[in-house]
PDB file of N, H, CA, C and O in Angstrom:
ATOM      1  N   MET A   1       6.008-113.949  63.352  1.00  0.00           N
ATOM      2  CA  MET A   1       5.001-113.061  62.819  1.00  0.00           C
ATOM      3  C   MET A   1       4.880-113.317  61.330  1.00  0.00           C
ATOM      4  O   MET A   1       5.811-113.065  60.565  1.00  0.00           O
ATOM      5  N   GLU A   2       3.785-113.795  60.951  1.00  0.00           N
ATOM      6  H   GLU A   2       3.030-114.001  61.572  1.00  0.00           H
ATOM      7  CA  GLU A   2       3.566-114.129  59.550  1.00  0.00           C
ATOM      8  C   GLU A   2       3.654-112.888  58.671  1.00  0.00           C
ATOM      9  O   GLU A   2       3.067-111.851  58.977  1.00  0.00           O
ATOM     10  N   GLY A   3       4.388-113.009  57.585  1.00  0.00           N
ATOM     11  H   GLY A   3       4.865-113.852  57.336  1.00  0.00           H
ATOM     12  CA  GLY A   3       4.481-111.922  56.615  1.00  0.00           C
ATOM     13  C   GLY A   3       5.631-110.961  56.851  1.00  0.00           C
ATOM     14  O   GLY A   3       5.847-110.054  56.048  1.00  0.00           O
ATOM     15  N   PHE A   4       6.374-111.139  57.934  1.00  0.00           N
ATOM     16  H   PHE A   4       6.199-111.876  58.587  1.00  0.00           H
ATOM     17  CA  PHE A   4       7.484-110.234  58.229  1.00  0.00           C
ATOM     18  C   PHE A   4       8.758-111.026  58.449  1.00  0.00           C
ATOM     19  O   PHE A   4       8.728-112.155  58.939  1.00  0.00           O
ATOM     20  N   ILE A   5       9.871-110.425  58.084  1.00  0.00           N
ATOM     21  H   ILE A   5       9.895-109.507  57.687  1.00  0.00           H
ATOM     22  CA  ILE A   5      11.186-111.005  58.337  1.00  0.00           C
ATOM     23  C   ILE A   5      11.937-110.032  59.228  1.00  0.00           C
ATOM     24  O   ILE A   5      11.901-108.821  59.011  1.00  0.00           O
ATOM     25  N   THR A   6      12.613-110.564  60.227  1.00  0.00           N
ATOM     26  H   THR A   6      12.643-111.548  60.404  1.00  0.00           H
ATOM     27  CA  THR A   6      13.414-109.716  61.100  1.00  0.00           C
ATOM     28  C   THR A   6      14.879-110.096  60.955  1.00  0.00           C
ATOM     29  O   THR A   6      15.197-111.202  60.518  1.00  0.00           O
ATOM     30  N   ASP A   7      15.762-109.192  61.319  1.00  0.00           N
ATOM     31  H   ASP A   7      15.504-108.294  61.674  1.00  0.00           H
ATOM     32  CA  ASP A   7      17.185-109.467  61.179  1.00  0.00           C
ATOM     33  C   ASP A   7      17.668-110.453  62.236  1.00  0.00           C
ATOM     34  O   ASP A   7      18.339-111.433  61.914  1.00  0.00           O
ATOM     35  N   PHE A   8      17.329-110.195  63.495  1.00  0.00           N
ATOM     36  H   PHE A   8      16.784-109.399  63.757  1.00  0.00           H
ATOM     37  CA  PHE A   8      17.726-111.079  64.596  1.00  0.00           C
ATOM     38  C   PHE A   8      16.571-111.189  65.578  1.00  0.00           C
ATOM     39  O   PHE A   8      15.811-110.239  65.768  1.00  0.00           O
ATOM     40  N   PHE A   9      16.446-112.352  66.197  1.00  0.00           N
ATOM     41  H   PHE A   9      17.063-113.123  66.043  1.00  0.00           H
ATOM     42  CA  PHE A   9      15.385-112.564  67.182  1.00  0.00           C
ATOM     43  C   PHE A   9      15.918-113.405  68.320  1.00  0.00           C
ATOM     44  O   PHE A   9      16.541-114.443  68.100  1.00  0.00           O
ATOM     45  N   CYS A  10      15.668-112.950  69.548  1.00  0.00           N
ATOM     46  H   CYS A  10      15.162-112.107  69.727  1.00  0.00           H
ATOM     47  CA  CYS A  10      16.003-113.716  70.746  1.00  0.00           C
ATOM     48  C   CYS A  10      14.685-114.178  71.362  1.00  0.00           C
ATOM     49  O   CYS A  10      13.953-113.386  71.956  1.00  0.00           O
ATOM     50  N   HIS A  11      14.395-115.464  71.213  1.00  0.00           N
ATOM     51  H   HIS A  11      14.990-116.107  70.731  1.00  0.00           H
ATOM     52  CA  HIS A  11      13.126-116.016  71.700  1.00  0.00           C
ATOM     53  C   HIS A  11      13.009-115.870  73.211  1.00  0.00           C
ATOM     54  O   HIS A  11      11.952-115.495  73.720  1.00  0.00           O
ATOM     55  N   GLU A  12      14.080-116.162  73.926  1.00  0.00           N
ATOM     56  H   GLU A  12      14.938-116.466  73.513  1.00  0.00           H
ATOM     57  CA  GLU A  12      14.065-116.117  75.388  1.00  0.00           C
ATOM     58  C   GLU A  12      13.656-114.735  75.912  1.00  0.00           C
ATOM     59  O   GLU A  12      12.898-114.637  76.877  1.00  0.00           O
ATOM     60  N   LYS A  13      14.149-113.685  75.288  1.00  0.00           N
ATOM     61  H   LYS A  13      14.765-113.764  74.504  1.00  0.00           H
ATOM     62  CA  LYS A  13      13.866-112.312  75.729  1.00  0.00           C
ATOM     63  C   LYS A  13      12.743-111.656  74.937  1.00  0.00           C
ATOM     64  O   LYS A  13      12.360-110.522  75.225  1.00  0.00           O
ATOM     65  N   LYS A  14      12.216-112.361  73.944  1.00  0.00           N
ATOM     66  H   LYS A  14      12.527-113.282  73.710  1.00  0.00           H
ATOM     67  CA  LYS A  14      11.183-111.805  73.064  1.00  0.00           C
ATOM     68  C   LYS A  14      11.652-110.484  72.462  1.00  0.00           C
ATOM     69  O   LYS A  14      10.949-109.474  72.503  1.00  0.00           O
ATOM     70  N   LEU A  15      12.846-110.521  71.908  1.00  0.00           N
ATOM     71  H   LEU A  15      13.417-111.341  71.874  1.00  0.00           H
ATOM     72  CA  LEU A  15      13.505-109.317  71.418  1.00  0.00           C
ATOM     73  C   LEU A  15      13.791-109.415  69.917  1.00  0.00           C
ATOM     74  O   LEU A  15      14.465-110.339  69.460  1.00  0.00           O
ATOM     75  N   LEU A  16      13.270-108.451  69.165  1.00  0.00           N
ATOM     76  H   LEU A  16      12.723-107.701  69.536  1.00  0.00           H
ATOM     77  CA  LEU A  16      13.582-108.305  67.741  1.00  0.00           C
ATOM     78  C   LEU A  16      14.675-107.256  67.613  1.00  0.00           C
ATOM     79  O   LEU A  16      14.594-106.191  68.225  1.00  0.00           O
ATOM     80  N   ILE A  17      15.689-107.554  66.825  1.00  0.00           N
ATOM     81  H   ILE A  17      15.754-108.419  66.328  1.00  0.00           H
ATOM     82  CA  ILE A  17      16.731-106.580  66.556  1.00  0.00           C
ATOM     83  C   ILE A  17      16.714-106.318  65.055  1.00  0.00           C
ATOM     84  O   ILE A  17      16.920-107.222  64.246  1.00  0.00           O
ATOM     85  N   GLU A  18      16.466-105.078  64.709  1.00  0.00           N
ATOM     86  H   GLU A  18      16.298-104.343  65.367  1.00  0.00           H
ATOM     87  CA  GLU A  18      16.402-104.657  63.314  1.00  0.00           C
ATOM     88  C   GLU A  18      17.626-103.811  62.984  1.00  0.00           C
ATOM     89  O   GLU A  18      17.920-102.840  63.681  1.00  0.00           O
ATOM     90  N   VAL A  19      18.335-104.178  61.930  1.00  0.00           N
ATOM     91  H   VAL A  19      18.097-104.968  61.364  1.00  0.00           H
ATOM     92  CA  VAL A  19      19.476-103.410  61.455  1.00  0.00           C
ATOM     93  C   VAL A  19      19.005-102.658  60.215  1.00  0.00           C
ATOM     94  O   VAL A  19      18.698-103.258  59.186  1.00  0.00           O
ATOM     95  N   ASP A  20      18.954-101.343  60.332  1.00  0.00           N
ATOM     96  H   ASP A  20      19.203-100.855  61.169  1.00  0.00           H
ATOM     97  CA  ASP A  20      18.334-100.515  59.307  1.00  0.00           C
ATOM     98  C   ASP A  20      19.345 -99.779  58.443  1.00  0.00           C
ATOM     99  O   ASP A  20      20.216 -99.067  58.943  1.00  0.00           O
ATOM    100  N   GLY A  21      19.211 -99.968  57.141  1.00  0.00           N
ATOM    101  H   GLY A  21      18.503-100.547  56.736  1.00  0.00           H
ATOM    102  CA  GLY A  21      19.988 -99.213  56.166  1.00  0.00           C
ATOM    103  C   GLY A  21      19.174 -98.022  55.678  1.00  0.00           C
ATOM    104  O   GLY A  21      18.111 -97.720  56.219  1.00  0.00           O
ATOM    105  N   GLY A  22      19.673 -97.365  54.675  1.00  0.00           N
ATOM    106  H   GLY A  22      20.537 -97.610  54.235  1.00  0.00           H
ATOM    107  CA  GLY A  22      19.047 -96.157  54.148  1.00  0.00           C
ATOM    108  C   GLY A  22      17.630 -96.351  53.637  1.00  0.00           C
ATOM    109  O   GLY A  22      16.836 -95.410  53.666  1.00  0.00           O
ATOM    110  N   ILE A  23      17.293 -97.542  53.171  1.00  0.00           N
ATOM    111  H   ILE A  23      17.938 -98.307  53.147  1.00  0.00           H
ATOM    112  CA  ILE A  23      15.944 -97.803  52.651  1.00  0.00           C
ATOM    113  C   ILE A  23      14.875 -97.521  53.707  1.00  0.00           C
ATOM    114  O   ILE A  23      13.736 -97.194  53.373  1.00  0.00           O
ATOM    115  N   HIS A  24      15.242 -97.650  54.963  1.00  0.00           N
ATOM    116  H   HIS A  24      16.167 -97.916  55.235  1.00  0.00           H
ATOM    117  CA  HIS A  24      14.274 -97.444  56.044  1.00  0.00           C
ATOM    118  C   HIS A  24      13.900 -95.975  56.229  1.00  0.00           C
ATOM    119  O   HIS A  24      13.039 -95.656  57.049  1.00  0.00           O
ATOM    120  N   ASN A  25      14.530 -95.088  55.482  1.00  0.00           N
ATOM    121  H   ASN A  25      15.228 -95.347  54.815  1.00  0.00           H
ATOM    122  CA  ASN A  25      14.176 -93.665  55.508  1.00  0.00           C
ATOM    123  C   ASN A  25      13.124 -93.312  54.467  1.00  0.00           C
ATOM    124  O   ASN A  25      12.643 -92.180  54.442  1.00  0.00           O
ATOM    125  N   THR A  26      12.760 -94.253  53.613  1.00  0.00           N
ATOM    126  H   THR A  26      13.151 -95.173  53.634  1.00  0.00           H
ATOM    127  CA  THR A  26      11.760 -93.978  52.580  1.00  0.00           C
ATOM    128  C   THR A  26      10.355 -94.146  53.159  1.00  0.00           C
ATOM    129  O   THR A  26      10.140 -94.932  54.081  1.00  0.00           O
ATOM    130  N   GLU A  27       9.417 -93.402  52.610  1.00  0.00           N
ATOM    131  H   GLU A  27       9.592 -92.763  51.861  1.00  0.00           H
ATOM    132  CA  GLU A  27       8.040 -93.457  53.122  1.00  0.00           C
ATOM    133  C   GLU A  27       7.411 -94.847  53.012  1.00  0.00           C
ATOM    134  O   GLU A  27       6.779 -95.301  53.966  1.00  0.00           O
ATOM    135  N   PRO A  28       7.566 -95.541  51.867  1.00  0.00           N
ATOM    136  CA  PRO A  28       6.978 -96.886  51.806  1.00  0.00           C
ATOM    137  C   PRO A  28       7.546 -97.831  52.872  1.00  0.00           C
ATOM    138  O   PRO A  28       6.804 -98.606  53.476  1.00  0.00           O
ATOM    139  N   GLN A  29       8.852 -97.765  53.100  1.00  0.00           N
ATOM    140  H   GLN A  29       9.455 -97.136  52.610  1.00  0.00           H
ATOM    141  CA  GLN A  29       9.461 -98.644  54.097  1.00  0.00           C
ATOM    142  C   GLN A  29       9.074 -98.238  55.507  1.00  0.00           C
ATOM    143  O   GLN A  29       8.915 -99.095  56.376  1.00  0.00           O
ATOM    144  N   LYS A  30       8.919 -96.935  55.747  1.00  0.00           N
ATOM    145  H   LYS A  30       9.048 -96.238  55.041  1.00  0.00           H
ATOM    146  CA  LYS A  30       8.467 -96.479  57.063  1.00  0.00           C
ATOM    147  C   LYS A  30       7.091 -97.052  57.386  1.00  0.00           C
ATOM    148  O   LYS A  30       6.829 -97.435  58.526  1.00  0.00           O
ATOM    149  N   ALA A  31       6.217 -97.111  56.391  1.00  0.00           N
ATOM    150  H   ALA A  31       6.431 -96.799  55.465  1.00  0.00           H
ATOM    151  CA  ALA A  31       4.878 -97.677  56.589  1.00  0.00           C
ATOM    152  C   ALA A  31       4.963 -99.171  56.910  1.00  0.00           C
ATOM    153  O   ALA A  31       4.256 -99.659  57.792  1.00  0.00           O
ATOM    154  N   ILE A  32       5.815 -99.885  56.205  1.00  0.00           N
ATOM    155  H   ILE A  32       6.389 -99.488  55.489  1.00  0.00           H
ATOM    156  CA  ILE A  32       6.005-101.315  56.475  1.00  0.00           C
ATOM    157  C   ILE A  32       6.572-101.511  57.871  1.00  0.00           C
ATOM    158  O   ILE A  32       6.107-102.370  58.620  1.00  0.00           O
ATOM    159  N   ASP A  33       7.578-100.717  58.222  1.00  0.00           N
ATOM    160  H   ASP A  33       7.957-100.020  57.613  1.00  0.00           H
ATOM    161  CA  ASP A  33       8.185-100.818  59.554  1.00  0.00           C
ATOM    162  C   ASP A  33       7.163-100.542  60.654  1.00  0.00           C
ATOM    163  O   ASP A  33       7.175-101.209  61.689  1.00  0.00           O
ATOM    164  N   ALA A  34       6.288 -99.577  60.444  1.00  0.00           N
ATOM    165  H   ALA A  34       6.279 -99.035  59.604  1.00  0.00           H
ATOM    166  CA  ALA A  34       5.261 -99.249  61.449  1.00  0.00           C
ATOM    167  C   ALA A  34       4.301-100.422  61.639  1.00  0.00           C
ATOM    168  O   ALA A  34       3.935-100.743  62.769  1.00  0.00           O
ATOM    169  N   ARG A  35       3.890-101.064  60.542  1.00  0.00           N
ATOM    170  H   ARG A  35       4.187-100.803  59.623  1.00  0.00           H
ATOM    171  CA  ARG A  35       3.001-102.238  60.657  1.00  0.00           C
ATOM    172  C   ARG A  35       3.709-103.384  61.367  1.00  0.00           C
ATOM    173  O   ARG A  35       3.113-104.081  62.189  1.00  0.00           O
ATOM    174  N   LYS A  36       4.972-103.572  61.046  1.00  0.00           N
ATOM    175  H   LYS A  36       5.456-103.006  60.379  1.00  0.00           H
ATOM    176  CA  LYS A  36       5.760-104.629  61.676  1.00  0.00           C
ATOM    177  C   LYS A  36       5.897-104.385  63.174  1.00  0.00           C
ATOM    178  O   LYS A  36       5.736-105.310  63.970  1.00  0.00           O
ATOM    179  N   GLU A  37       6.195-103.143  63.562  1.00  0.00           N
ATOM    180  H   GLU A  37       6.326-102.393  62.914  1.00  0.00           H
ATOM    181  CA  GLU A  37       6.330-102.808  64.971  1.00  0.00           C
ATOM    182  C   GLU A  37       5.013-102.998  65.708  1.00  0.00           C
ATOM    183  O   GLU A  37       4.995-103.520  66.823  1.00  0.00           O
ATOM    184  N   SER A  38       3.928-102.584  65.102  1.00  0.00           N
ATOM    185  H   SER A  38       3.943-102.160  64.196  1.00  0.00           H
ATOM    186  CA  SER A  38       2.613-102.747  65.712  1.00  0.00           C
ATOM    187  C   SER A  38       2.302-104.225  65.937  1.00  0.00           C
ATOM    188  O   SER A  38       1.810-104.606  66.999  1.00  0.00           O
ATOM    189  N   ALA A  39       2.589-105.048  64.939  1.00  0.00           N
ATOM    190  H   ALA A  39       2.988-104.738  64.077  1.00  0.00           H
ATOM    191  CA  ALA A  39       2.347-106.489  65.059  1.00  0.00           C
ATOM    192  C   ALA A  39       3.220-107.092  66.159  1.00  0.00           C
ATOM    193  O   ALA A  39       2.759-107.937  66.926  1.00  0.00           O
ATOM    194  N   ALA A  40       4.469-106.663  66.236  1.00  0.00           N
ATOM    195  H   ALA A  40       4.844-105.976  65.612  1.00  0.00           H
ATOM    196  CA  ALA A  40       5.386-107.189  67.249  1.00  0.00           C
ATOM    197  C   ALA A  40       4.947-106.778  68.652  1.00  0.00           C
ATOM    198  O   ALA A  40       4.904-107.605  69.563  1.00  0.00           O
ATOM    199  N   LEU A  41       4.628-105.516  68.818  1.00  0.00           N
ATOM    200  H   LEU A  41       4.663-104.845  68.078  1.00  0.00           H
ATOM    201  CA  LEU A  41       4.217-105.027  70.136  1.00  0.00           C
ATOM    202  C   LEU A  41       2.930-105.686  70.603  1.00  0.00           C
ATOM    203  O   LEU A  41       2.766-105.949  71.794  1.00  0.00           O
ATOM    204  N   SER A  42       2.017-105.956  69.681  1.00  0.00           N
ATOM    205  H   SER A  42       2.150-105.743  68.713  1.00  0.00           H
ATOM    206  CA  SER A  42       0.757-106.609  70.066  1.00  0.00           C
ATOM    207  C   SER A  42       0.995-108.040  70.531  1.00  0.00           C
ATOM    208  O   SER A  42       0.133-108.625  71.187  1.00  0.00           O
ATOM    209  N   ARG A  43       2.129-108.603  70.210  1.00  0.00           N
ATOM    210  H   ARG A  43       2.829-108.128  69.678  1.00  0.00           H
ATOM    211  CA  ARG A  43       2.495-109.955  70.648  1.00  0.00           C
ATOM    212  C   ARG A  43       3.427-109.939  71.863  1.00  0.00           C
ATOM    213  O   ARG A  43       3.945-110.979  72.272  1.00  0.00           O
ATOM    214  N   GLY A  44       3.630-108.765  72.425  1.00  0.00           N
ATOM    215  H   GLY A  44       3.209-107.921  72.093  1.00  0.00           H
ATOM    216  CA  GLY A  44       4.473-108.659  73.616  1.00  0.00           C
ATOM    217  C   GLY A  44       5.960-108.715  73.332  1.00  0.00           C
ATOM    218  O   GLY A  44       6.753-109.034  74.219  1.00  0.00           O
ATOM    219  N   LEU A  45       6.347-108.404  72.096  1.00  0.00           N
ATOM    220  H   LEU A  45       5.703-108.145  71.376  1.00  0.00           H
ATOM    221  CA  LEU A  45       7.762-108.422  71.736  1.00  0.00           C
ATOM    222  C   LEU A  45       8.386-107.038  71.917  1.00  0.00           C
ATOM    223  O   LEU A  45       7.703-106.017  71.839  1.00  0.00           O
ATOM    224  N   HIS A  46       9.676-107.027  72.155  1.00  0.00           N
ATOM    225  H   HIS A  46      10.231-107.856  72.218  1.00  0.00           H
ATOM    226  CA  HIS A  46      10.457-105.791  72.251  1.00  0.00           C
ATOM    227  C   HIS A  46      11.184-105.604  70.931  1.00  0.00           C
ATOM    228  O   HIS A  46      11.545-106.579  70.272  1.00  0.00           O
ATOM    229  N   ILE A  47      11.401-104.352  70.543  1.00  0.00           N
ATOM    230  H   ILE A  47      11.109-103.559  71.078  1.00  0.00           H
ATOM    231  CA  ILE A  47      12.068-104.056  69.280  1.00  0.00           C
ATOM    232  C   ILE A  47      13.211-103.078  69.515  1.00  0.00           C
ATOM    233  O   ILE A  47      13.057-102.068  70.202  1.00  0.00           O
ATOM    234  N   VAL A  48      14.355-103.400  68.933  1.00  0.00           N
ATOM    235  H   VAL A  48      14.480-104.220  68.375  1.00  0.00           H
ATOM    236  CA  VAL A  48      15.504-102.494  68.950  1.00  0.00           C
ATOM    237  C   VAL A  48      15.901-102.265  67.500  1.00  0.00           C
ATOM    238  O   VAL A  48      16.065-103.215  66.734  1.00  0.00           O
ATOM    239  N   ARG A  49      16.053-101.005  67.131  1.00  0.00           N
ATOM    240  H   ARG A  49      15.920-100.234  67.754  1.00  0.00           H
ATOM    241  CA  ARG A  49      16.504-100.650  65.787  1.00  0.00           C
ATOM    242  C   ARG A  49      17.901-100.047  65.885  1.00  0.00           C
ATOM    243  O   ARG A  49      18.162 -99.161  66.699  1.00  0.00           O
ATOM    244  N   ILE A  50      18.780-100.549  65.041  1.00  0.00           N
ATOM    245  H   ILE A  50      18.567-101.269  64.380  1.00  0.00           H
ATOM    246  CA  ILE A  50      20.158-100.062  64.992  1.00  0.00           C
ATOM    247  C   ILE A  50      20.468 -99.700  63.541  1.00  0.00           C
ATOM    248  O   ILE A  50      20.166-100.470  62.629  1.00  0.00           O
ATOM    249  N   LYS A  51      21.048 -98.572  63.336  1.00  0.00           N
ATOM    250  H   LYS A  51      21.293 -97.946  64.077  1.00  0.00           H
ATOM    251  CA  LYS A  51      21.431 -98.141  61.986  1.00  0.00           C
ATOM    252  C   LYS A  51      22.692 -98.895  61.540  1.00  0.00           C
ATOM    253  O   LYS A  51      23.589 -99.162  62.339  1.00  0.00           O
ATOM    254  N   ASN A  52      22.735 -99.227  60.261  1.00  0.00           N
ATOM    255  H   ASN A  52      22.006 -99.010  59.612  1.00  0.00           H
ATOM    256  CA  ASN A  52      23.915 -99.891  59.695  1.00  0.00           C
ATOM    257  C   ASN A  52      25.196 -99.142  60.041  1.00  0.00           C
ATOM    258  O   ASN A  52      26.194 -99.736  60.450  1.00  0.00           O
ATOM    259  N   ARG A  53      25.146 -97.826  59.868  1.00  0.00           N
ATOM    260  H   ARG A  53      24.335 -97.343  59.535  1.00  0.00           H
ATOM    261  CA  ARG A  53      26.373 -97.043  60.081  1.00  0.00           C
ATOM    262  C   ARG A  53      26.845 -97.106  61.534  1.00  0.00           C
ATOM    263  O   ARG A  53      28.044 -97.017  61.794  1.00  0.00           O
ATOM    264  N   GLU A  54      25.911 -97.260  62.487  1.00  0.00           N
ATOM    265  H   GLU A  54      24.937 -97.332  62.275  1.00  0.00           H
ATOM    266  CA  GLU A  54      26.309 -97.403  63.892  1.00  0.00           C
ATOM    267  C   GLU A  54      27.076 -98.700  64.099  1.00  0.00           C
ATOM    268  O   GLU A  54      28.068 -98.736  64.826  1.00  0.00           O
ATOM    269  N   ILE A  55      26.611 -99.756  63.460  1.00  0.00           N
ATOM    270  H   ILE A  55      25.805 -99.727  62.869  1.00  0.00           H
ATOM    271  CA  ILE A  55      27.296-101.038  63.584  1.00  0.00           C
ATOM    272  C   ILE A  55      28.679-100.965  62.937  1.00  0.00           C
ATOM    273  O   ILE A  55      29.654-101.482  63.483  1.00  0.00           O
ATOM    274  N   LEU A  56      28.755-100.331  61.788  1.00  0.00           N
ATOM    275  H   LEU A  56      27.963 -99.912  61.345  1.00  0.00           H
ATOM    276  CA  LEU A  56      30.030-100.238  61.083  1.00  0.00           C
ATOM    277  C   LEU A  56      31.056 -99.371  61.798  1.00  0.00           C
ATOM    278  O   LEU A  56      32.253 -99.655  61.765  1.00  0.00           O
ATOM    279  N   HIS A  57      30.578 -98.308  62.448  1.00  0.00           N
ATOM    280  H   HIS A  57      29.605 -98.077  62.475  1.00  0.00           H
ATOM    281  CA  HIS A  57      31.513 -97.336  63.023  1.00  0.00           C
ATOM    282  C   HIS A  57      31.555 -97.321  64.546  1.00  0.00           C
ATOM    283  O   HIS A  57      32.471 -96.747  65.135  1.00  0.00           O
ATOM    284  N   ARG A  58      30.573 -97.947  65.188  1.00  0.00           N
ATOM    285  H   ARG A  58      29.829 -98.414  64.710  1.00  0.00           H
ATOM    286  CA  ARG A  58      30.513 -97.894  66.664  1.00  0.00           C
ATOM    287  C   ARG A  58      29.997 -99.210  67.228  1.00  0.00           C
ATOM    288  O   ARG A  58      29.100 -99.219  68.070  1.00  0.00           O
ATOM    289  N   ILE A  59      30.562-100.319  66.767  1.00  0.00           N
ATOM    290  H   ILE A  59      31.291-100.311  66.083  1.00  0.00           H
ATOM    291  CA  ILE A  59      30.072-101.631  67.166  1.00  0.00           C
ATOM    292  C   ILE A  59      30.135-101.835  68.682  1.00  0.00           C
ATOM    293  O   ILE A  59      29.230-102.438  69.259  1.00  0.00           O
ATOM    294  N   GLU A  60      31.176-101.346  69.323  1.00  0.00           N
ATOM    295  H   GLU A  60      31.911-100.856  68.855  1.00  0.00           H
ATOM    296  CA  GLU A  60      31.294-101.527  70.778  1.00  0.00           C
ATOM    297  C   GLU A  60      30.144-100.828  71.510  1.00  0.00           C
ATOM    298  O   GLU A  60      29.595-101.377  72.465  1.00  0.00           O
ATOM    299  N   ASP A  61      29.780 -99.626  71.068  1.00  0.00           N
ATOM    300  H   ASP A  61      30.226 -99.180  70.292  1.00  0.00           H
ATOM    301  CA  ASP A  61      28.652 -98.913  71.670  1.00  0.00           C
ATOM    302  C   ASP A  61      27.346 -99.672  71.436  1.00  0.00           C
ATOM    303  O   ASP A  61      26.499 -99.754  72.325  1.00  0.00           O
ATOM    304  N   CYS A  62      27.194-100.218  70.246  1.00  0.00           N
ATOM    305  H   CYS A  62      27.882-100.151  69.523  1.00  0.00           H
ATOM    306  CA  CYS A  62      25.986-100.996  69.940  1.00  0.00           C
ATOM    307  C   CYS A  62      25.874-102.199  70.868  1.00  0.00           C
ATOM    308  O   CYS A  62      24.800-102.483  71.398  1.00  0.00           O
ATOM    309  N   LEU A  63      26.975-102.898  71.060  1.00  0.00           N
ATOM    310  H   LEU A  63      27.847-102.668  70.630  1.00  0.00           H
ATOM    311  CA  LEU A  63      26.962-104.078  71.921  1.00  0.00           C
ATOM    312  C   LEU A  63      26.676-103.710  73.371  1.00  0.00           C
ATOM    313  O   LEU A  63      25.956-104.429  74.063  1.00  0.00           O
ATOM    314  N   LYS A  64      27.232-102.597  73.836  1.00  0.00           N
ATOM    315  H   LYS A  64      27.817-102.013  73.274  1.00  0.00           H
ATOM    316  CA  LYS A  64      26.946-102.136  75.201  1.00  0.00           C
ATOM    317  C   LYS A  64      25.468-101.817  75.353  1.00  0.00           C
ATOM    318  O   LYS A  64      24.842-102.215  76.335  1.00  0.00           O
ATOM    319  N   ASN A  65      24.907-101.102  74.386  1.00  0.00           N
ATOM    320  H   ASN A  65      25.416-100.778  73.588  1.00  0.00           H
ATOM    321  CA  ASN A  65      23.496-100.754  74.441  1.00  0.00           C
ATOM    322  C   ASN A  65      22.617-101.998  74.435  1.00  0.00           C
ATOM    323  O   ASN A  65      21.662-102.087  75.206  1.00  0.00           O
ATOM    324  N   LEU A  66      22.932-102.955  73.574  1.00  0.00           N
ATOM    325  H   LEU A  66      23.708-102.883  72.947  1.00  0.00           H
ATOM    326  CA  LEU A  66      22.159-104.188  73.529  1.00  0.00           C
ATOM    327  C   LEU A  66      22.249-104.953  74.843  1.00  0.00           C
ATOM    328  O   LEU A  66      21.257-105.515  75.308  1.00  0.00           O
ATOM    329  N   THR A  67      23.434-104.975  75.438  1.00  0.00           N
ATOM    330  H   THR A  67      24.240-104.518  75.060  1.00  0.00           H
ATOM    331  CA  THR A  67      23.603-105.649  76.726  1.00  0.00           C
ATOM    332  C   THR A  67      22.717-105.017  77.783  1.00  0.00           C
ATOM    333  O   THR A  67      22.089-105.728  78.568  1.00  0.00           O
ATOM    334  N   GLU A  68      22.656-103.697  77.818  1.00  0.00           N
ATOM    335  H   GLU A  68      23.166-103.119  77.180  1.00  0.00           H
ATOM    336  CA  GLU A  68      21.812-102.998  78.786  1.00  0.00           C
ATOM    337  C   GLU A  68      20.335-103.274  78.543  1.00  0.00           C
ATOM    338  O   GLU A  68      19.567-103.473  79.485  1.00  0.00           O
ATOM    339  N   ILE A  69      19.949-103.285  77.291  1.00  0.00           N
ATOM    340  H   ILE A  69      20.573-103.124  76.526  1.00  0.00           H
ATOM    341  CA  ILE A  69      18.547-103.553  76.947  1.00  0.00           C
ATOM    342  C   ILE A  69      18.157-104.959  77.383  1.00  0.00           C
ATOM    343  O   ILE A  69      17.087-105.156  77.960  1.00  0.00           O
ATOM    344  N   VAL A  70      19.011-105.932  77.115  1.00  0.00           N
ATOM    345  H   VAL A  70      19.880-105.772  76.647  1.00  0.00           H
ATOM    346  CA  VAL A  70      18.719-107.310  77.493  1.00  0.00           C
ATOM    347  C   VAL A  70      18.601-107.437  79.008  1.00  0.00           C
ATOM    348  O   VAL A  70      17.744-108.172  79.500  1.00  0.00           O
ATOM    349  N   LYS A  71      19.443-106.738  79.745  1.00  0.00           N
ATOM    350  H   LYS A  71      20.138-106.141  79.345  1.00  0.00           H
ATOM    351  CA  LYS A  71      19.371-106.778  81.218  1.00  0.00           C
ATOM    352  C   LYS A  71      18.043-106.210  81.723  1.00  0.00           C
ATOM    353  O   LYS A  71      17.491-106.699  82.708  1.00  0.00           O
ATOM    354  N   GLU A  72      17.536-105.183  81.051  1.00  0.00           N
ATOM    355  H   GLU A  72      17.984-104.785  80.251  1.00  0.00           H
ATOM    356  CA  GLU A  72      16.293-104.526  81.477  1.00  0.00           C
ATOM    357  C   GLU A  72      15.046-105.354  81.184  1.00  0.00           C
ATOM    358  O   GLU A  72      14.038-105.247  81.882  1.00  0.00           O
ATOM    359  N   ILE A  73      15.126-106.174  80.151  1.00  0.00           N
ATOM    360  H   ILE A  73      15.945-106.261  79.584  1.00  0.00           H
ATOM    361  CA  ILE A  73      13.936-106.944  79.751  1.00  0.00           C
ATOM    362  C   ILE A  73      13.669-108.061  80.742  1.00  0.00           C
ATOM    363  O   ILE A  73      12.711-108.817  80.577  1.00  0.00           O
TER     364      ILE A  73
END
C-alpha cells in the first residue's frame, strides 16, 4: 500500500499486524490509522492490532490469538 508502513505483513494470508504504542491514542494518529485500515480492507487485507503492553506482558496470549486468527483466515 503506497504511503503506509506496517509493522508485519504475511503475504500468504494477506494479514497486516500492527503493534500499537501510546501514540495510536492521539487524534491525528487515529485518523491516519483509519485511512490505513480503509486502504487495507479495500485491498482484501486483514488487520490485527496488538498493543505494545500486551506483547511485553502477555506475549503467550498474543501468540495464541495470532495463531487462531491465522487459522480462521
